[in-house]
C-alpha positions in Angstrom: 84.2 101.0 67.5 83.9 104.5 67.6 86.5 107.2 69.0 84.7 108.0 72.2 84.5 104.0 73.1 88.1 103.8 72.0 89.5 106.7 74.3 87.4 105.2 77.2 89.2 102.3 76.9 92.7 103.9 77.3 91.8 104.7 81.0 91.0 101.2 81.9 93.7 99.7 80.1 95.9 102.2 82.3 94.7 101.4 85.2 94.9 97.3 84.9 98.8 97.8 83.7 99.9 100.4 86.5 102.1 97.9 88.2 103.7 96.8 85.4 106.8 99.3 85.3 107.5 97.4 88.8 110.5 95.4 88.2 110.7 92.0 90.4 113.6 90.5 91.8 113.9 87.7 89.5 114.7 90.5 86.4 117.8 91.5 88.4 118.9 88.0 89.7 122.2 88.0 88.1 122.9 91.4 88.6 122.6 90.7 92.4 124.6 87.6 92.4 127.4 89.9 91.3 127.2 92.4 94.4 128.1 89.0 96.4 131.5 88.5 94.8 132.3 92.6 95.0 131.6 93.3 98.8 134.6 94.0 99.8 135.8 96.4 96.9 136.2 100.4 97.7 133.9 102.7 96.0 135.6 103.5 92.8 136.6 99.6 92.3 133.4 98.6 93.0 131.8 100.9 90.1 134.1 99.8 88.0 132.9 96.2 88.4 129.5 97.2 88.2 130.1 98.9 85.2 131.7 96.1 83.3 129.1 93.8 84.2 126.6 96.2 82.8 128.6 96.6 79.9 128.5 92.7 79.6 124.8 93.0 79.9 124.3 95.3 77.4 121.5 97.2 78.8 121.6 100.9 76.6 122.9 103.7 78.8 123.2 101.5 82.1 127.3 101.4 82.4 127.1 104.9 81.3 124.3 105.7 84.2 126.1 104.4 86.8 129.4 106.1 86.3 127.4 109.3 86.7 125.5 107.6 89.4 128.9 107.0 91.2 130.3 110.6 91.0 127.2 112.3 91.9 127.0 110.0 94.9 130.8 111.0 96.3 130.6 114.4 95.4 127.3 114.7 97.9 129.1 113.2 100.2 131.9 115.5 100.0 129.8 118.7 99.7 127.9 117.4 103.1 131.3 117.1 104.7 132.9 120.4 103.6 129.6 121.6 104.7 130.1 120.3 107.9 133.2 121.1 108.3 134.5 117.8 108.2 136.5 117.4 104.9 139.5 115.8 105.6 141.1 114.9 102.1 143.7 111.9 103.9 140.5 110.2 105.2 138.9 110.7 101.5 141.5 109.4 99.6 142.3 106.3 102.2 139.0 105.6 101.6 139.3 105.0 98.3 137.1 108.0 96.9 138.5 110.7 94.5 138.9 114.3 95.4 136.6 116.3 93.9 136.3 119.5 95.6 139.3 122.1 96.1 139.6 122.6 99.2 142.1 125.3 98.8 139.2 127.7 96.7 136.1 126.4 98.7 135.3 127.2 102.1 132.1 125.9 104.2 130.4 129.0 104.1 130.5 128.9 100.4 128.9 125.3 100.4 126.3 126.3 102.4 125.4 129.0 99.9 125.2 126.4 97.3 128.6 126.8 95.5 132.0 125.2 95.1 135.4 124.9 93.3 136.2 121.4 91.8 139.6 120.5 90.9 139.7 121.2 87.2 140.1 117.6 86.6 137.0 116.5 88.4 135.2 119.0 86.5 136.2 118.1 82.9 136.0 114.4 83.9 132.4 114.7 85.3 131.4 117.2 82.3 132.3 114.5 80.0 130.6 111.6 81.5 127.4 113.6 81.8 127.4 114.6 78.5 128.3 111.2 77.4 125.3 109.6 79.6 123.1 112.4 77.9 123.8 110.8 74.4 123.2 107.6 75.2 119.8 108.3 76.8 118.6 110.4 73.9 120.1 107.5 71.4 117.9 105.3 73.8 114.6 107.1 73.1 115.4 107.3 69.6 116.3 103.6 69.2 113.3 102.4 71.3 110.8 104.8 69.3 112.2 103.4 65.9 111.4 100.0 67.1 108.3 100.4 68.8 107.0 102.6 65.9 107.9 99.7 63.3 106.7 97.3 65.6 102.6 99.0 66.1 103.0 99.9 62.8 103.1 96.3 61.6 100.3 95.6 64.5 97.6 98.0 63.3 98.0 97.4 59.5 97.5 93.5 59.6 94.8 91.8 57.3 91.9 92.9 59.7 90.7 96.8 59.4 92.4 99.0 61.2 90.0 100.3 63.3 89.7 96.7 65.1 93.4 97.0 64.8 93.4 100.2 67.2 91.1 98.5 69.6 93.1 95.9 70.1 96.3 98.1 70.7 94.9 98.9 73.9 94.5 95.3 74.9 98.4 94.9 74.8 99.8 93.7 78.4 103.3 93.8 78.0 105.9 91.4 80.3 107.0 93.8 83.1 110.6 94.6 81.8 109.0 95.4 77.9 107.9 99.0 77.1 104.2 99.2 75.9 102.5 102.3 73.8 100.1 104.3 75.8 98.9 106.5 73.5 96.8 110.1 74.7 93.8 111.5 73.9 95.1 113.3 71.3 97.6 110.7 69.8 94.3 108.3 69.8 92.4 110.7 67.6 95.4 111.1 65.1 95.6 107.5 64.7 91.8 106.9 64.5 92.2 110.0 61.9 94.9 107.8 59.6 92.7 105.0 60.0 90.0 106.4 58.2 92.4 107.3 54.9 92.4 105.2 51.8 95.6 103.4 50.9 96.4 101.6 47.9 98.3 99.1 49.8 99.4 97.8 52.9 102.8 98.9 52.5 101.2 102.9 52.1 99.4 102.2 55.3 102.1 100.9 57.5 104.8 103.6 56.1 102.2 106.2 57.1 101.5 105.2 60.4 105.3 104.0 60.9 106.2 107.7 60.4 103.7 109.0 62.9 104.2 106.9 65.5 107.9 107.6 65.3 107.1 111.2 65.7 104.4 110.7 68.4 106.9 108.7 70.8 109.9 110.9 70.2 108.1 114.1 70.7 106.4 112.4 74.1 108.7 109.3 75.2 106.3 109.0 78.2 104.2 107.4 75.5 106.8 104.5 75.3 107.6 104.1 78.7 110.5 106.5 79.0 109.2 109.6 80.6 111.8 109.7 83.7 114.9 108.8 80.8 113.2 111.8 78.9 113.3 114.4 82.0 116.9 112.9 82.6 118.3 113.7 79.9 116.7 117.0 79.7 118.4 117.7 83.4 121.8 116.3 82.3 121.9 119.1 79.7 121.0 122.1 82.1 124.0 120.4 84.8 126.4 120.3 82.1 125.9 123.8 81.2 126.4 124.4 84.8 129.9 122.9 84.5 130.8 124.2 81.5 132.9 127.1 80.8 135.9 127.9 83.1 137.0 124.9 84.7 138.7 126.4 87.6 135.6 128.5 88.4 132.8 128.5 90.8 129.8 126.2 90.5 126.5 126.1 91.7 125.7 122.9 93.7 122.1 123.0 94.1 121.6 120.8 90.6 124.9 118.8 91.2 123.1 117.5 94.4 120.0 117.1 93.1 121.0 114.9 90.2 122.5 112.2 93.1 118.9 112.2 94.3 117.1 112.3 91.0 119.3 109.6 89.9 117.8 107.0 92.4 114.7 106.8 91.0 112.5 105.3 88.1 114.9 106.0 85.5 117.0 103.1 86.9 113.8 100.9 86.2 113.5 102.1 82.9 117.1 101.5 81.9 117.2 98.2 83.8 119.5 98.9 86.3 119.4 96.7 89.5 118.7 99.4 92.4 120.9 97.8 94.6 123.9 98.2 92.5 122.6 102.4 93.6 122.7 101.4 97.1 125.6 99.3 97.3 127.7 102.5 95.8 126.3 104.7 98.5 126.9 102.1 101.3 130.4 102.0 100.3 131.0 105.2 100.2 129.4 106.2 103.7 131.4 103.0 105.1 134.8 104.2 103.7 134.8 107.7 105.2 
C-alpha cells in the first residue's frame, strides 16, 4: 500500500471511531453506586469520600483531579456570592465549606473587576493541590506514551512487513475506555520513512520505532487520546503562576473561575472519572449555601 492510500485511510478510520471516546454508564457502574451511600455528606466530606474511592480504583490523577475540582467549585461559588454582596461566613461554615476568600480584604467591586484576596491558608493549599495535579497529569501523559510506544512498536515489527503493519495500525478499534494511537499525516510520513529502512534485526527495528513513537506521542498527546489532559496541564501551569508569589496579595480570578468550568469537560473522561462525581459536588455546594 502506498503512502497516499495509507493517509487517506486515516480519515475514514477516525470517522468510524468518533464515538469511541463516549464512555457508557457500565464503565462507571461502581462509581455511581458509591454516590448512593454518601448522599447526606457535606461538600468537604463528600469530596473526601470520592477521593478515597478513586485512590482505591487507581485511576491516574483522578483523586488529585477531584480534589482540585472541589476546591475550584467552592471558590467559584464564593466569588459569585461576594460579587452579589451575599457572602456570609457563618452560612458558608455551617454548610460545611471552607472559607476561601478573605472578606476583610476583598470587596464586591473587586470581585466584579476580576480580583480577590484569598485567605493565606487557602492560597497555599490550593496552589499545592494544583501543582500536584499538574505533576500527575504530566506523569500520566509520559507513562501512557511509554506504554503505547512499546505496544505499537511491537505491533509494527512483527513477522509480516512493516508496511503491512502500518496498514493494520489504522484499523485498530479499541474499547471505548482504552486509548488508541491516531497519527496525523506528518507522523504517518515519518513512520512510512522508517518502514523503508534496512534493519539488521527485529529488535533494532522495534527500538527505532519505539523511540520515534514515544517522541511523537509526548509531543502531541492528542495522538493517544490525551488532548484535553495536555491542555489542562498547561492551564494548571498558568493558574499556578497566578497563585504564586505574595500569599496575602490580590489574585486575578478569571483563570480561577475558568478552571472550574474547564474541569467539567472532556478531561474527566480521559482520566476515567465519573461525571456524576463532579455534578454531586456542585449540587452539594449549592444545597449547603
